[in-house]
N, C-alpha and C positions, 0 to 999 in steps of 0.2 A: 326467569328468575331476576326480581333487581338486585341492584347493588347493596339497598340495607339487608336484605335478608342474606345476601352472600357474607357481608361483615360480620351479622349475628353467627352465622356458618361457621365463619374461621375462630371467631372466639368460644362455641361452643367446643371446637375441638380442642381446643388447648384447654379448657375445663376436664376434659374429657382425658386428656395427656396426665395433667395432675392426679387425677382418678386413678388412673394405671400405678403412680407413686405409689398413690397411699395404699391400694393393693398389694403391692409389690410389699411395701413394710408389713402390710398384714401378714402376708403369708411369709414372709421370708423370718419373723421373730415374732413367735406367739406370745402374746400379752398376758403376764401371768400375774402380776400382782400393781396393784395401785401407781406405786413408783415406778415401774415401767411406762403406765399408762399417763400417768402426767407429768414425767421426769426424762422420759428415756436412760433410765437406768442414771441419772447423773453423768453421762457421758458423753457430752458432746464437746468435740473435738475444738482445739483453736483455726481449726479452716471453718467449721460450721456454725460454730456459736457466734461469729460475728456477722455473718450472713444472716443469718436468724435474727440477730440483734434490730439488724439494718431492715428487716423484712417488718417485725414486727413493729417499729418505731414509725417505718414511712408508710403512710397508708394512704386512703383515699383522701384523708385531711391532707398530706401533702402533693398527691398528685392531680385532685382536683380542686381543694380546699386552696392549698396553696396560690396556685393564678389566681382564683376566684378574691380572694384578700389583695391581691396585688393590682387588681383590679378597679377593686370597689375602696381600697384605702389608700393605695400607693405604698412607697419603699418603707414607711414607718412598721413595717408587716416583718422587714428583716429581725426586729430584734428577738423572732424565733430561732435566729442564727446564733445570736449572742447568747444565747439560754442554755444551747446545748454543749458550752465548753464546760458548764455545771455540771449537765449531765454525765458529760465524761468523765469527770472526775469523782462523781457519786458512784459509777460502776467499779472506779479502780478502789474507793475506799470503802463506802457502804458494802458494794455487792462482793466485793474481797471478804468482807465479815461476817456476811452473810451466808456466803459459800463454805466457810470455815465452821461457821454454828450450824448450817443444814447438813454437813458430814459428818459431822460429832455427833448431833443428835434427833439426826433424821428428820428435820422442817421439812413439810409437803405446801405449806403457804405462811403467809406473812400473820396468819391469827397463830399461828404454833410460836412464833416469836415471842406476841405481845402475851401469850398464854404464860411461857415460861419465866419470861423477864418480870412481869409483872402479879406471877399467881393469880390470874383473872380470868374465869370463864365468860365476863360480859366484855371484856375488852378482844378478848378472842373471837367473840361473836358478833359485836360491833364494828370492830376493825373491817371483818370480811363483810359483812352486810352493807359498809359504807361503801368497799372495793367493787363488789357485786353490780350494785344499784349505779355506781358512778362509770364502771365498765357495759352496762349494757347499755347505757344511754351514748357510751363511744362504740357501741358493736352495731348499737341502730344506726349512727351517721355511718359507718362502713358501708351497708347494705344500702345506705340511699345512694352515696358514690358510685357504688360499682354498679348499680340499677340504673342509674342516671346515665353511665357510662355505656351502658349498652344500646338503652334505648335513644342514647343522643347520636351515637356513629351509627347507628339502624336506619337513621333518618326518621323516627317516632314509629318506623314499621313493626318493632317489638314494642309492645305498650310498657308502661315502667313498672304494673305490677305484675307482667308476667317475668320482667326479668326480674326481680327482685324475688319471686317464687323460685326462679334457675338459679342464681346464685344462692339462696336458703336451702336447697337442697342441695347441691354440690358440696356447700361446706359441712352440713350434717354428715354426708359419707365421708370427708376426707376425716374428720376430728375422729368418728365412733369407730371406725375400721383400723385406722393406722395407731391413732394416740398421737402421742409427742414425737413418736420417730416420723411419723408420716407429716407433723406438723413442720418439725426442722430439716426435713430435704426437700419439703415443696415451699418451705420458704427459703431454703438456699436459692434455687432454681429462681424463684420471683423475686430476689434481691436483685438478681444480675438483670433480668429481663427489666422492672421497673428501673433501674438506674439506666439503663438504655435506652429504654422507651421515652423519658422524659427528657434526655439529651436530644433523639431525634425529634421529640415535639418542638422541643424551645428551635431547634434549627428553620423547623417547618415554618414556625411562626414570625421567625423575624427576617427571611427571605422577603418575603410581599413589602415589608416597610425600609428594607433596605440596608439590614443590618444592626449590628450592636449600637454605632456610632449613630447613625439614623435614627435609630429608635429613639435613644436618650434624646437628642436634637430636637425632634417632632416631637416629645411628648413633653420637652421642655418650651415649645411653643405653644403648642393647643392647652397642654392639662399642668401646669409647673407646679402645682398643688399636691400631683403624685407624688413628685418626687423631695418632699420636706414633710416633716413633721409638723402639726398634727394629722394631716392629710384630707381632702375635701370632705371628711364626715367628722373630723373630730376626735376619730375614735385614740388616736395616739398623741394625746396630750404628755406631759411632763410625767405627771403622776402615774397615769397608767402605765407608759411604757417602761418608766424604772421600776414600776412594781411588778410586771410581767419578767421582765428580763431579771429578778430579784426572787420571786413566788411559783413561775412557771415552770422551772426546772425539777422542784420538788416534787410537781403533779406530776409533771412526766415521768420520772424515774420511779417512783413508788405507784407507776400503771402496771397493777397486776401481771399483765401480759410480758413487760417490761423488768421489772424486778423478779420475775420467776427464772431470769435467764438466765440469774447467778446462781441456782439452786440446780440448774441443767449442766453447769460446767465441767469438765473431764480434769481442769488441773488450773492452775495459776495462771497459764501460758494463756489458755482460753479467755480468762476473763480480762488479762491485758488488752488482747487484741481485740474482743470484742469492744471496749472502752474507746480505740483509736479508731473503729468503723463508725461510731458514731459522729463527729466533726466531718469525717471528709464526705459521710454521704449527704450532712445537711448541707455540705457547701455546694454540691453538686445539685442538688433540690431545691432548696430555697436562696441560697445566693446567687444564686446564676439563673438556672432551667427556668422554677416559678417565677421566679420574678420578669425574665425575658418575656415569657408567655402571658403574663399579667398586662406588661403593659402594652406588649402589643396588641394584643385582646382589645384594650382600650382604645388603642389607633383604628384598627378593622373592624370593629363589632361595636356597633353604637346601642347604647341603650339596652343591653342585655337582658333580660327579667330574670334570669337565674343569673347569676356570677360563677357559680360552681360549674357551667354548662361551657365555660370559656375554652377548654381543650377540646372534648368533642363535636363544637360547632367551628374551630377553626381547621382541626382536621377536614373534617366535611367537605369546607368551603376551598382547601387551600393545597390539597393532597387528593389523589388517588382513592378510591375506596377501600382498597388492598392494604395500601402503605396506614389510611387511617385506621382500617379493623387492627391491623399489629400494634401500632400506636395504644389503642384504647383495651388491647389485651395486655397491655402492658401495666393499664391504668387498674385492669380487673387484679391483675399481678399484686399492684398494690394492697388493694381492697383484701382480697380473699387471705393474702399470708396475714393480715392482724385479724381479719375475721376468726380464724383458724385459731389464732393463738389468745383470743378473748374468751372465744367459747369454751375453749380447754380450760381455761386458769377459770372464770366463773363456776365451770361444773365442779373443777378441783375446790375450790373455796365451800362452795355450797356445799356438797356431799361432806370432804372431811373436816370442816367446821363447825358447819349450823346441824346438818342431818345425821351423821355417825358417832358422834360425842353424846348424843341423847337417846341413842337407842340401849334397850333395855340388856341386851346381852351383845357379845362381840362377834363380827360379822366375819363370815371367811370371806377369802379375796375374791371368788368367785360371783358372792352377793354384791361385793362391795362395787366391785367393777360394775354390774349390771345396775346397779343404781347411779352410779355417776355415768353412765351411758343414757338413761332414759333422765337424767339432769339435763344431759347435755342436750336431748331434746326438747324438752321445756326451753331452754335457754334460746335456743332457735326461733322456737314458736315467738317467742315475747320478745328478741329483738325485731322479728318481722313485721309485729305485729305494729311495733313504737314504730319503725321505718317506713309505715304504709302513708302517713301523713307526714312526707319530711317539710324540713324549714327552709330557706334559700340559701342561707349559707352553712354550710357543715363546722366550718371552723370554728364560729361564733357560739355555736353548741359546745364543742368541745371546750375551749378554752374557759367560756363560762361559766359552763358546769361540771363537765367530769375532771379536766388537770385541777381545779380551784380546789375539788370537792375531795380529791385524793392528796391533794398539798395539807389539808389538814389533819392528816397522819403525822408528818415530818417529825415536828418537837418530841412527841412521845417514841416513835421509832428512834430517831438520831441521838436523842437523849438518854434512852436507854440502851443505846451500843457503846456511851462514852461516859454518862456520869452518875457516878453510883446513886448518890442521892435520891434521883428520879424516883418515884413511888407512885402506887396503883392512884391513889387519891388525885395526884395531880394530874396522871398521864389521862385516868378518865376525864374527869371534870374538865380537862383543856380541849378533849378531844372531841367531846360531847357540845359544848359551849362553841366551839367553832364551827362545828356542820350545823348548830340551829342559826347564828349569827350570819352565814353564810346565805343559806335557805331564805332569813327573812329580809335581808338585805336584797336579794335577788328577786323575790317575791314580790317585794314594796318596791322596788328599784331606788333604793337608800343607797344615797354615799356621801355620808360624814364628812364634813369638811373638804369634799369636792374629791376625796380619797376613795377607790373602790371599794365593795362591799367587803372583798375577797381579803381585802390586807387587813384589815379592822377583825375579823374572823381567825385571823391568822395569828394576829398581834395579841390578842385576847386570850387564843387557845394557848401560846407562847408564855405569855405570863401569868395564866393559872396552873400551867406545867410546872413552872420552875416554883411559883411561888407557893403552891401548896405544897409544894414537895418538901419544900422548907421549914413550911409552918404545920406539918402533921409527921407522924412517926415515920423513923427510918426505915425501908424497905428488908427485907428478910437477905441477912449475910449470904443465906447460902444462895437464894435466887441471882444478888447481883455478881458472886463470885462466881455461879456458873457461866456466866455471861462474859461480861467486863475481865474478872480474872482469868478467864480462860485466856484472854489474849495477852494479859499483863505476864502468865504463866510462861506463854509462847515466846515472851520474848526473851 
């Protein structure tokens, strides 16, 4: 048996261990209702919530995509680290508020908030539809990254398609059997593995170039454009860099699989510790390890056709098969943890915000759970089909499509939490216009005045939300007091 197959078997053993965790969750606590299936009964502790937050945020986007971005575009990609300071603050402020509202009013999804705040079924469905669409794109990229990792570490002995099917089947089993509890526990394990794995991968990558100091010296001599903006391909110019710093955090935090962590929290301590976990994981993954791997790959691997393969190729060439397989198992951990969370939350939004509200009768909990599991299967199949024809760079797809699309919900969401005058008309027209402009500028590759389309989409969205709210009738006092008045009363 050759080393490629042995590497695949090591990763397969890891996936079966995680399956054991999922089955344990299924047997130890019978899932009786949708709240336990989707939110782990809102009881995730201050130990588990930070780990599941790390695992949900740090996916193959981080383990494979970040080194690929540094390999291609250089140090300008470090803007991702700066943006995470905003995400940590959002978890503390917005996350804490939505946790309180979720406990008070029983919110399951972001659509529940929009329905409650703006008294609008359209906004509930539209916000959830946008969230699902963007998350499925993100989910497909996780499948791509995980399948590439398996295929790469096996030396192409395992085809990309077969690896993709393996990942899809295992992710489906994890979610359907154990629900949120299974996702949280497997996340906790995988967060530790992925953080350890990427540090080990960085060490393996920098040894052949002579260490960190030698790495930067050699890059400065051979490819100095990688150490400054806008980078060799001009991606990180001033306008793009600043706009990603300002807008990207909204898209990251409004990722449903990240946002929903606030609803899962057991208490305030869990919220605050999960916020602290965000910058720590960013420093380990993006500011150091991913940077070292990407730059080392640029020196050691010339003209890599798929930049996202820099990690598996380096592991295959500069360490033995067993260590390489363990490191890539960490990459699989990064992908699987996010995949599981995304599948769960997409099923949650689709069933609770789009299917169930339009049923002619109230469903029993068993019927609701059955529909949720069927939808979960459909989402896995859809994500797998999208991943069948993957792009070269995962990160560009996630940033250009998923994060910027999700950021369009930020004006209506944040103003709805803090500004009493914000109303249904402003929120509706703002959000719809933002999504339409985002897609039109993306499809036709239009950047008016040199600024990226997602900035124009966000600004038009914000102006319409504020302007129309001021020009049209005031929102229902009852609805405003239910949300904003709740916090004023708490003080």
